[in-house]
DRENMAR-538560 format. One record per residue: x, y, z of N, C-alpha, C in turn. Coordinates in Angstrom, 1 decimal. Layout:
BEGIN
n.east=X; n.north=Y; n.up=Z; ca.east=X; ca.north=Y; ca.up=Z; c.east=X; c.north=Y; c.up=Z $
...
This chain:
BEGIN
n.east=-76.1; n.north=-121.3; n.up=-22.5; ca.east=-75.8; ca.north=-123.0; ca.up=-23.0; c.east=-74.6; c.north=-123.7; c.up=-24.0 $
n.east=-74.0; n.north=-124.1; n.up=-23.8; ca.east=-72.9; ca.north=-125.3; ca.up=-24.2; c.east=-72.9; c.north=-126.3; c.up=-25.3 $
n.east=-72.1; n.north=-126.6; n.up=-26.3; ca.east=-71.7; ca.north=-127.7; ca.up=-26.9; c.east=-70.5; c.north=-128.4; c.up=-26.1 $
n.east=-70.9; n.north=-129.8; n.up=-25.5; ca.east=-69.9; ca.north=-130.2; ca.up=-24.9; c.east=-68.9; c.north=-131.1; c.up=-25.0 $
n.east=-70.0; n.north=-131.9; n.up=-26.7; ca.east=-69.5; ca.north=-132.6; ca.up=-27.5; c.east=-70.5; c.north=-133.1; c.up=-28.8 $
n.east=-69.5; n.north=-133.4; n.up=-29.5; ca.east=-70.7; ca.north=-133.8; ca.up=-31.4; c.east=-70.2; c.north=-135.2; c.up=-31.4 $
n.east=-70.6; n.north=-136.2; n.up=-32.4; ca.east=-70.3; ca.north=-137.9; ca.up=-32.5; c.east=-70.8; c.north=-138.3; c.up=-33.4 $
n.east=-70.5; n.north=-139.0; n.up=-34.1; ca.east=-71.2; ca.north=-140.0; ca.up=-34.9; c.east=-70.7; c.north=-141.3; c.up=-34.3 $
n.east=-71.8; n.north=-142.0; n.up=-34.7; ca.east=-71.8; ca.north=-143.5; ca.up=-33.5; c.east=-72.8; c.north=-144.4; c.up=-33.9 $
n.east=-72.7; n.north=-145.8; n.up=-33.3; ca.east=-73.5; ca.north=-147.1; ca.up=-33.8; c.east=-75.0; c.north=-147.4; c.up=-32.7 $
n.east=-74.1; n.north=-146.4; n.up=-31.5; ca.east=-75.3; ca.north=-147.3; ca.up=-30.6; c.east=-74.7; c.north=-146.2; c.up=-29.3 $
n.east=-76.0; n.north=-146.1; n.up=-28.8; ca.east=-75.6; ca.north=-145.4; ca.up=-27.5; c.east=-76.8; c.north=-146.0; c.up=-25.9 $
n.east=-75.9; n.north=-146.0; n.up=-24.6; ca.east=-77.2; ca.north=-146.9; ca.up=-23.4; c.east=-76.2; c.north=-145.8; c.up=-22.5 $
n.east=-77.9; n.north=-145.7; n.up=-22.1; ca.east=-78.1; ca.north=-144.8; ca.up=-20.6; c.east=-78.4; c.north=-145.7; c.up=-19.4 $
n.east=-77.7; n.north=-144.9; n.up=-18.1; ca.east=-78.1; ca.north=-146.3; ca.up=-17.1; c.east=-77.1; c.north=-144.9; c.up=-15.8 $
n.east=-78.5; n.north=-145.2; n.up=-14.9; ca.east=-78.4; ca.north=-143.9; ca.up=-13.5; c.east=-76.6; c.north=-145.4; c.up=-12.9 $
n.east=-75.9; n.north=-144.3; n.up=-12.0; ca.east=-74.9; ca.north=-145.4; ca.up=-11.0; c.east=-75.9; c.north=-145.9; c.up=-9.9 $
n.east=-76.6; n.north=-145.2; n.up=-9.6; ca.east=-77.3; ca.north=-145.4; ca.up=-8.3; c.east=-79.1; c.north=-144.9; c.up=-8.3 $
n.east=-79.9; n.north=-145.0; n.up=-7.9; ca.east=-81.0; ca.north=-144.9; ca.up=-7.6; c.east=-80.8; c.north=-143.4; c.up=-7.2 $
n.east=-81.9; n.north=-142.6; n.up=-8.6; ca.east=-81.4; ca.north=-140.9; ca.up=-7.7; c.east=-80.0; c.north=-140.3; c.up=-8.4 $
n.east=-79.0; n.north=-140.8; n.up=-9.0; ca.east=-77.9; ca.north=-140.3; ca.up=-8.5; c.east=-77.9; c.north=-140.3; c.up=-10.7 $
n.east=-76.9; n.north=-140.1; n.up=-10.8; ca.east=-76.0; ca.north=-139.5; ca.up=-12.3; c.east=-75.8; c.north=-140.5; c.up=-13.1 $
n.east=-76.7; n.north=-139.9; n.up=-14.4; ca.east=-76.3; ca.north=-141.2; ca.up=-14.8; c.east=-74.9; c.north=-140.9; c.up=-15.9 $
n.east=-75.3; n.north=-142.4; n.up=-16.8; ca.east=-73.8; ca.north=-142.5; ca.up=-17.1; c.east=-74.2; c.north=-142.8; c.up=-18.5 $
n.east=-73.4; n.north=-142.5; n.up=-19.8; ca.east=-73.7; ca.north=-142.3; ca.up=-20.7; c.east=-72.5; c.north=-142.9; c.up=-21.8 $
n.east=-73.0; n.north=-144.3; n.up=-22.7; ca.east=-72.0; ca.north=-145.6; ca.up=-23.2; c.east=-72.2; c.north=-145.2; c.up=-24.9 $
n.east=-71.3; n.north=-144.6; n.up=-25.1; ca.east=-71.5; ca.north=-144.2; ca.up=-26.2; c.east=-70.8; c.north=-146.1; c.up=-27.4 $
n.east=-70.5; n.north=-146.3; n.up=-28.1; ca.east=-70.4; ca.north=-147.2; ca.up=-28.8; c.east=-70.3; c.north=-147.2; c.up=-30.3 $
n.east=-69.0; n.north=-147.8; n.up=-31.1; ca.east=-69.3; ca.north=-147.0; ca.up=-32.2; c.east=-68.9; c.north=-146.0; c.up=-32.5 $
n.east=-67.7; n.north=-145.4; n.up=-31.9; ca.east=-67.6; ca.north=-143.0; ca.up=-32.1; c.east=-66.9; c.north=-143.9; c.up=-33.3 $
n.east=-67.7; n.north=-142.4; n.up=-34.1; ca.east=-66.6; ca.north=-142.7; ca.up=-35.3; c.east=-66.7; c.north=-141.5; c.up=-36.3 $
n.east=-66.1; n.north=-141.0; n.up=-37.7; ca.east=-66.1; ca.north=-140.4; ca.up=-38.7; c.east=-65.8; c.north=-140.4; c.up=-40.0 $
n.east=-65.5; n.north=-141.7; n.up=-39.5; ca.east=-65.9; ca.north=-142.3; ca.up=-41.8; c.east=-66.8; c.north=-143.8; c.up=-41.0 $
n.east=-66.7; n.north=-143.9; n.up=-42.4; ca.east=-68.0; ca.north=-145.0; ca.up=-43.1; c.east=-67.3; c.north=-145.6; c.up=-44.4 $
n.east=-67.3; n.north=-147.1; n.up=-44.4; ca.east=-67.2; ca.north=-147.9; ca.up=-45.7; c.east=-68.9; c.north=-147.9; c.up=-46.1 $
n.east=-68.4; n.north=-146.7; n.up=-48.1; ca.east=-70.1; ca.north=-146.8; ca.up=-48.8; c.east=-70.1; c.north=-148.8; c.up=-48.7 $
n.east=-71.8; n.north=-149.0; n.up=-48.4; ca.east=-71.7; ca.north=-150.5; ca.up=-48.8; c.east=-72.0; c.north=-150.1; c.up=-49.6 $
n.east=-71.7; n.north=-149.1; n.up=-51.2; ca.east=-72.4; ca.north=-150.0; ca.up=-52.8; c.east=-71.4; c.north=-148.8; c.up=-53.4 $
n.east=-71.3; n.north=-148.7; n.up=-54.8; ca.east=-70.4; ca.north=-147.8; ca.up=-55.5; c.east=-70.7; c.north=-146.4; c.up=-55.3 $
n.east=-70.5; n.north=-144.8; n.up=-54.8; ca.east=-71.3; ca.north=-144.0; ca.up=-55.5; c.east=-72.6; c.north=-143.8; c.up=-56.3 $
n.east=-73.3; n.north=-143.6; n.up=-56.4; ca.east=-74.5; ca.north=-142.4; ca.up=-55.9; c.east=-74.9; c.north=-143.9; c.up=-54.6 $
n.east=-75.2; n.north=-142.8; n.up=-53.4; ca.east=-75.3; ca.north=-143.7; ca.up=-52.2; c.east=-76.4; c.north=-142.7; c.up=-51.6 $
n.east=-76.2; n.north=-142.9; n.up=-50.3; ca.east=-77.3; ca.north=-142.0; ca.up=-49.4; c.east=-77.0; c.north=-142.6; c.up=-47.9 $
n.east=-76.2; n.north=-142.1; n.up=-47.0; ca.east=-76.2; ca.north=-142.6; ca.up=-45.6; c.east=-76.6; c.north=-141.6; c.up=-44.7 $
n.east=-77.0; n.north=-142.5; n.up=-43.6; ca.east=-77.9; ca.north=-141.5; ca.up=-42.8; c.east=-76.9; c.north=-142.2; c.up=-41.2 $
n.east=-76.1; n.north=-141.6; n.up=-41.0; ca.east=-75.3; ca.north=-141.5; ca.up=-39.8; c.east=-75.8; c.north=-141.0; c.up=-37.9 $
n.east=-76.3; n.north=-142.0; n.up=-37.4; ca.east=-76.9; ca.north=-141.3; ca.up=-36.0; c.east=-75.7; c.north=-140.3; c.up=-35.4 $
n.east=-75.9; n.north=-139.5; n.up=-34.8; ca.east=-75.2; ca.north=-138.3; ca.up=-34.4; c.east=-75.3; c.north=-137.8; c.up=-33.3 $
n.east=-74.5; n.north=-137.7; n.up=-31.5; ca.east=-75.3; ca.north=-137.3; ca.up=-31.0; c.east=-74.1; c.north=-136.1; c.up=-30.0 $
n.east=-75.0; n.north=-135.5; n.up=-29.5; ca.east=-74.6; ca.north=-133.8; ca.up=-29.4; c.east=-75.3; c.north=-133.4; c.up=-27.8 $
n.east=-73.5; n.north=-133.3; n.up=-26.9; ca.east=-73.6; ca.north=-133.2; ca.up=-25.4; c.east=-73.6; c.north=-131.9; c.up=-25.2 $
n.east=-74.6; n.north=-131.6; n.up=-24.2; ca.east=-74.8; ca.north=-129.8; ca.up=-24.4; c.east=-75.4; c.north=-129.5; c.up=-22.1 $
n.east=-74.7; n.north=-128.6; n.up=-22.4; ca.east=-74.5; ca.north=-128.4; ca.up=-21.1; c.east=-74.9; c.north=-127.2; c.up=-20.7 $
n.east=-75.7; n.north=-126.8; n.up=-19.5; ca.east=-76.0; ca.north=-124.8; ca.up=-19.2; c.east=-75.2; c.north=-124.5; c.up=-18.1 $
n.east=-75.2; n.north=-123.6; n.up=-18.6; ca.east=-75.2; ca.north=-123.0; ca.up=-17.2; c.east=-76.1; c.north=-122.8; c.up=-15.8 $
n.east=-75.2; n.north=-122.7; n.up=-14.9; ca.east=-76.2; ca.north=-122.6; ca.up=-13.5; c.east=-76.7; c.north=-121.4; c.up=-13.3 $
n.east=-76.3; n.north=-120.1; n.up=-14.0; ca.east=-77.2; ca.north=-119.3; ca.up=-14.3; c.east=-78.4; c.north=-119.1; c.up=-15.5 $
n.east=-77.8; n.north=-120.3; n.up=-16.2; ca.east=-78.5; ca.north=-120.3; ca.up=-17.2; c.east=-80.3; c.north=-120.4; c.up=-17.7 $
n.east=-80.9; n.north=-119.8; n.up=-19.2; ca.east=-82.4; ca.north=-119.6; ca.up=-18.9; c.east=-82.5; c.north=-121.3; c.up=-18.7 $
n.east=-82.3; n.north=-121.8; n.up=-19.2; ca.east=-82.6; ca.north=-123.7; ca.up=-19.7; c.east=-83.1; c.north=-124.4; c.up=-21.2 $
n.east=-83.1; n.north=-123.0; n.up=-22.0; ca.east=-84.2; ca.north=-123.2; ca.up=-22.9; c.east=-82.8; c.north=-122.4; c.up=-24.4 $
n.east=-83.4; n.north=-123.5; n.up=-25.4; ca.east=-82.5; ca.north=-122.4; ca.up=-26.9; c.east=-82.8; c.north=-123.6; c.up=-28.2 $
n.east=-82.0; n.north=-123.5; n.up=-28.6; ca.east=-82.7; ca.north=-124.6; ca.up=-30.1; c.east=-81.3; c.north=-124.7; c.up=-31.2 $
n.east=-80.9; n.north=-126.1; n.up=-30.5; ca.east=-79.9; ca.north=-126.6; ca.up=-31.9; c.east=-80.2; c.north=-127.0; c.up=-33.3 $
n.east=-79.0; n.north=-126.4; n.up=-34.1; ca.east=-79.4; ca.north=-126.3; ca.up=-35.1; c.east=-77.7; c.north=-126.8; c.up=-36.0 $
n.east=-78.1; n.north=-128.3; n.up=-36.4; ca.east=-77.3; ca.north=-129.0; ca.up=-37.1; c.east=-77.3; c.north=-128.6; c.up=-38.7 $
n.east=-76.3; n.north=-127.5; n.up=-39.3; ca.east=-76.4; ca.north=-127.9; ca.up=-40.9; c.east=-75.3; c.north=-128.9; c.up=-40.9 $
n.east=-75.5; n.north=-129.9; n.up=-42.8; ca.east=-74.3; ca.north=-130.6; ca.up=-43.2; c.east=-74.4; c.north=-130.2; c.up=-44.5 $
n.east=-73.0; n.north=-129.9; n.up=-44.5; ca.east=-72.3; ca.north=-129.1; ca.up=-45.6; c.east=-71.2; c.north=-129.5; c.up=-46.0 $
n.east=-71.3; n.north=-130.4; n.up=-47.4; ca.east=-70.6; ca.north=-130.1; ca.up=-48.6; c.east=-69.5; c.north=-129.4; c.up=-49.3 $
n.east=-67.6; n.north=-128.7; n.up=-49.2; ca.east=-67.9; ca.north=-127.8; ca.up=-49.6; c.east=-68.7; c.north=-126.3; c.up=-49.5 $
n.east=-69.1; n.north=-126.7; n.up=-48.8; ca.east=-69.4; ca.north=-125.2; ca.up=-48.4; c.east=-71.3; c.north=-124.9; c.up=-48.4 $
n.east=-71.2; n.north=-125.9; n.up=-48.9; ca.east=-73.2; ca.north=-126.1; ca.up=-49.4; c.east=-73.8; c.north=-127.2; c.up=-48.7 $
n.east=-74.9; n.north=-126.6; n.up=-48.4; ca.east=-75.4; ca.north=-127.3; ca.up=-47.1; c.east=-76.7; c.north=-128.1; c.up=-47.8 $
n.east=-76.6; n.north=-129.3; n.up=-47.3; ca.east=-76.9; ca.north=-130.8; ca.up=-48.1; c.east=-78.2; c.north=-131.1; c.up=-47.0 $
n.east=-78.3; n.north=-130.6; n.up=-45.8; ca.east=-79.1; ca.north=-130.9; ca.up=-45.3; c.east=-79.1; c.north=-130.7; c.up=-43.8 $
n.east=-80.0; n.north=-130.4; n.up=-42.7; ca.east=-80.3; ca.north=-129.4; ca.up=-41.9; c.east=-81.4; c.north=-130.3; c.up=-41.0 $
n.east=-80.8; n.north=-129.9; n.up=-39.6; ca.east=-81.5; ca.north=-130.3; ca.up=-38.3; c.east=-81.9; c.north=-129.2; c.up=-37.4 $
n.east=-82.6; n.north=-128.9; n.up=-36.9; ca.east=-83.3; ca.north=-128.2; ca.up=-35.9; c.east=-84.3; c.north=-128.8; c.up=-34.9 $
n.east=-84.0; n.north=-128.6; n.up=-33.5; ca.east=-84.8; ca.north=-129.0; ca.up=-32.7; c.east=-84.6; c.north=-128.0; c.up=-31.0 $
n.east=-85.9; n.north=-128.2; n.up=-30.8; ca.east=-85.9; ca.north=-127.2; ca.up=-29.7; c.east=-84.6; c.north=-127.9; c.up=-28.0 $
n.east=-84.0; n.north=-127.4; n.up=-26.9; ca.east=-83.5; ca.north=-127.9; ca.up=-26.3; c.east=-84.1; c.north=-127.2; c.up=-24.7 $
n.east=-84.0; n.north=-127.9; n.up=-24.0; ca.east=-84.5; ca.north=-127.3; ca.up=-23.0; c.east=-83.8; c.north=-128.2; c.up=-21.6 $
n.east=-82.5; n.north=-127.8; n.up=-20.9; ca.east=-82.0; ca.north=-128.4; ca.up=-19.8; c.east=-82.0; c.north=-127.0; c.up=-19.0 $
n.east=-82.6; n.north=-128.4; n.up=-18.0; ca.east=-81.7; ca.north=-127.5; ca.up=-16.3; c.east=-80.9; c.north=-127.1; c.up=-15.9 $
n.east=-80.8; n.north=-125.3; n.up=-15.2; ca.east=-80.2; ca.north=-125.1; ca.up=-15.0; c.east=-78.2; c.north=-125.5; c.up=-14.1 $
n.east=-77.4; n.north=-125.8; n.up=-14.8; ca.east=-76.1; ca.north=-126.2; ca.up=-13.9; c.east=-76.5; c.north=-127.6; c.up=-14.5 $
n.east=-77.1; n.north=-128.4; n.up=-15.1; ca.east=-77.1; ca.north=-129.7; ca.up=-15.8; c.east=-76.7; c.north=-130.1; c.up=-17.4 $
n.east=-76.2; n.north=-131.4; n.up=-17.7; ca.east=-76.0; ca.north=-131.6; ca.up=-18.9; c.east=-77.2; c.north=-132.4; c.up=-19.6 $
n.east=-77.6; n.north=-132.3; n.up=-21.3; ca.east=-78.0; ca.north=-133.4; ca.up=-22.0; c.east=-77.6; c.north=-133.6; c.up=-22.9 $
n.east=-78.3; n.north=-134.7; n.up=-23.8; ca.east=-77.9; ca.north=-134.7; ca.up=-24.7; c.east=-79.0; c.north=-135.2; c.up=-26.2 $
n.east=-79.0; n.north=-134.8; n.up=-27.0; ca.east=-79.8; ca.north=-134.7; ca.up=-28.3; c.east=-79.0; c.north=-135.7; c.up=-29.5 $
n.east=-80.2; n.north=-136.2; n.up=-30.1; ca.east=-79.8; ca.north=-137.6; ca.up=-31.0; c.east=-80.0; c.north=-136.4; c.up=-32.3 $
n.east=-79.2; n.north=-136.7; n.up=-33.3; ca.east=-79.4; ca.north=-135.6; ca.up=-34.3; c.east=-79.5; c.north=-136.8; c.up=-35.5 $
n.east=-80.4; n.north=-137.2; n.up=-36.7; ca.east=-79.9; ca.north=-138.4; ca.up=-38.0; c.east=-80.9; c.north=-137.5; c.up=-39.2 $
n.east=-79.9; n.north=-137.3; n.up=-39.7; ca.east=-80.2; ca.north=-136.6; ca.up=-41.8; c.east=-79.4; c.north=-137.7; c.up=-43.1 $
n.east=-80.6; n.north=-137.7; n.up=-43.7; ca.east=-79.9; ca.north=-138.4; ca.up=-45.1; c.east=-78.6; c.north=-138.0; c.up=-45.8 $
n.east=-77.9; n.north=-138.1; n.up=-46.3; ca.east=-76.8; ca.north=-137.2; ca.up=-46.4; c.east=-76.5; c.north=-137.6; c.up=-48.2 $
n.east=-76.6; n.north=-137.3; n.up=-49.5; ca.east=-76.5; ca.north=-137.5; ca.up=-50.4; c.east=-74.9; c.north=-137.9; c.up=-50.6 $
n.east=-74.1; n.north=-138.8; n.up=-51.1; ca.east=-73.1; ca.north=-138.7; ca.up=-51.9; c.east=-73.2; c.north=-139.0; c.up=-53.5 $
n.east=-72.6; n.north=-138.4; n.up=-54.3; ca.east=-72.3; ca.north=-139.1; ca.up=-55.5; c.east=-71.2; c.north=-139.1; c.up=-56.0 $
n.east=-70.4; n.north=-139.2; n.up=-55.0; ca.east=-68.7; ca.north=-139.6; ca.up=-54.4; c.east=-68.0; c.north=-139.7; c.up=-53.6 $
n.east=-67.4; n.north=-140.7; n.up=-53.2; ca.east=-66.2; ca.north=-140.3; ca.up=-51.6; c.east=-66.5; c.north=-139.0; c.up=-51.5 $
n.east=-66.0; n.north=-139.1; n.up=-49.9; ca.east=-65.7; ca.north=-137.6; ca.up=-50.0; c.east=-66.0; c.north=-137.2; c.up=-48.5 $
n.east=-66.2; n.north=-136.2; n.up=-48.1; ca.east=-66.3; ca.north=-135.2; ca.up=-46.8; c.east=-67.6; c.north=-134.2; c.up=-46.4 $
n.east=-68.4; n.north=-134.7; n.up=-45.4; ca.east=-69.6; ca.north=-133.8; ca.up=-45.3; c.east=-69.2; c.north=-133.1; c.up=-44.1 $
n.east=-69.1; n.north=-132.2; n.up=-43.4; ca.east=-69.1; ca.north=-131.1; ca.up=-42.4; c.east=-70.3; c.north=-130.9; c.up=-41.7 $
n.east=-70.8; n.north=-131.5; n.up=-40.3; ca.east=-71.7; ca.north=-131.4; ca.up=-39.8; c.east=-71.3; c.north=-129.7; c.up=-38.4 $
n.east=-72.2; n.north=-128.4; n.up=-38.8; ca.east=-71.9; ca.north=-127.6; ca.up=-38.9; c.east=-72.9; c.north=-127.3; c.up=-37.0 $
n.east=-72.4; n.north=-128.0; n.up=-36.4; ca.east=-73.5; ca.north=-127.3; ca.up=-34.7; c.east=-73.6; c.north=-126.5; c.up=-33.7 $
n.east=-74.7; n.north=-125.9; n.up=-34.0; ca.east=-74.5; ca.north=-124.4; ca.up=-33.2; c.east=-75.6; c.north=-124.0; c.up=-32.0 $
n.east=-75.9; n.north=-124.1; n.up=-30.9; ca.east=-77.1; ca.north=-123.2; ca.up=-30.1; c.east=-77.1; c.north=-121.8; c.up=-30.2 $
n.east=-78.4; n.north=-121.5; n.up=-30.8; ca.east=-78.8; ca.north=-119.9; ca.up=-31.0; c.east=-78.0; c.north=-119.4; c.up=-31.5 $
n.east=-77.4; n.north=-120.0; n.up=-33.0; ca.east=-76.2; ca.north=-119.0; ca.up=-33.7; c.east=-75.2; c.north=-119.0; c.up=-33.1 $
n.east=-75.0; n.north=-119.6; n.up=-31.7; ca.east=-73.2; ca.north=-119.5; ca.up=-31.0; c.east=-72.4; c.north=-119.8; c.up=-32.3 $
n.east=-71.5; n.north=-120.1; n.up=-31.3; ca.east=-70.3; ca.north=-120.5; ca.up=-31.2; c.east=-70.4; c.north=-122.5; c.up=-32.0 $
n.east=-69.9; n.north=-122.8; n.up=-33.1; ca.east=-70.0; ca.north=-123.8; ca.up=-34.2; c.east=-68.8; c.north=-125.2; c.up=-33.9 $
n.east=-69.5; n.north=-125.8; n.up=-33.9; ca.east=-68.7; ca.north=-127.6; ca.up=-33.2; c.east=-69.0; c.north=-127.9; c.up=-35.1 $
n.east=-68.0; n.north=-128.1; n.up=-35.5; ca.east=-67.7; ca.north=-128.9; ca.up=-36.7; c.east=-66.7; c.north=-130.3; c.up=-36.6 $
n.east=-68.2; n.north=-131.1; n.up=-37.1; ca.east=-68.0; ca.north=-132.6; ca.up=-36.8; c.east=-68.3; c.north=-132.7; c.up=-38.4 $
n.east=-67.0; n.north=-133.9; n.up=-39.5; ca.east=-66.9; ca.north=-134.1; ca.up=-40.5; c.east=-67.1; c.north=-135.9; c.up=-40.4 $
n.east=-68.1; n.north=-136.1; n.up=-41.3; ca.east=-68.2; ca.north=-137.7; ca.up=-41.8; c.east=-67.7; c.north=-138.2; c.up=-43.0 $
n.east=-66.9; n.north=-138.7; n.up=-43.6; ca.east=-65.9; ca.north=-138.6; ca.up=-44.7; c.east=-66.3; c.north=-140.7; c.up=-45.1 $
n.east=-67.2; n.north=-140.3; n.up=-46.1; ca.east=-67.6; ca.north=-141.7; ca.up=-46.6; c.east=-66.2; c.north=-141.8; c.up=-47.3 $
n.east=-65.7; n.north=-143.6; n.up=-47.6; ca.east=-64.8; ca.north=-144.3; ca.up=-48.0; c.east=-64.6; c.north=-145.4; c.up=-48.9 $
n.east=-64.4; n.north=-145.6; n.up=-50.3; ca.east=-64.5; ca.north=-147.4; ca.up=-50.5; c.east=-64.5; c.north=-148.5; c.up=-49.5 $
n.east=-65.4; n.north=-149.1; n.up=-49.8; ca.east=-65.3; ca.north=-150.8; ca.up=-48.9; c.east=-67.0; c.north=-150.9; c.up=-48.7 $
n.east=-66.8; n.north=-151.9; n.up=-47.9; ca.east=-68.3; ca.north=-152.6; ca.up=-48.2; c.east=-67.9; c.north=-152.2; c.up=-45.7 $
n.east=-69.3; n.north=-152.0; n.up=-45.8; ca.east=-70.0; ca.north=-152.3; ca.up=-44.3; c.east=-69.5; c.north=-153.9; c.up=-44.1 $
């Protein structure tokens, strides 16, 4: 099982192109930074989507782990089981409360069964939402 992409986003919509056909995923507001709603300290809870695919010869099960790190220190974690039909794609939604004492970046380290890690940054910048 592999991670195809991992992104922070604001809205997600799915629909089938035709009855029984492939599913289309529309992502809106994909971002890697956000304006702070107030001066830190502040807690942000961004939405993340992780797109995965299973090899046609794969077992179809695994575990997705997303560790949120700031300067190498884990500040949040999300773990969930995966079940993806061999040869197919799926997505999982991830959300964590991320405390910010100051502006800066948190990295989401995404992996399946402890394999390859996909790193996605989330940066808090000054401003209002």
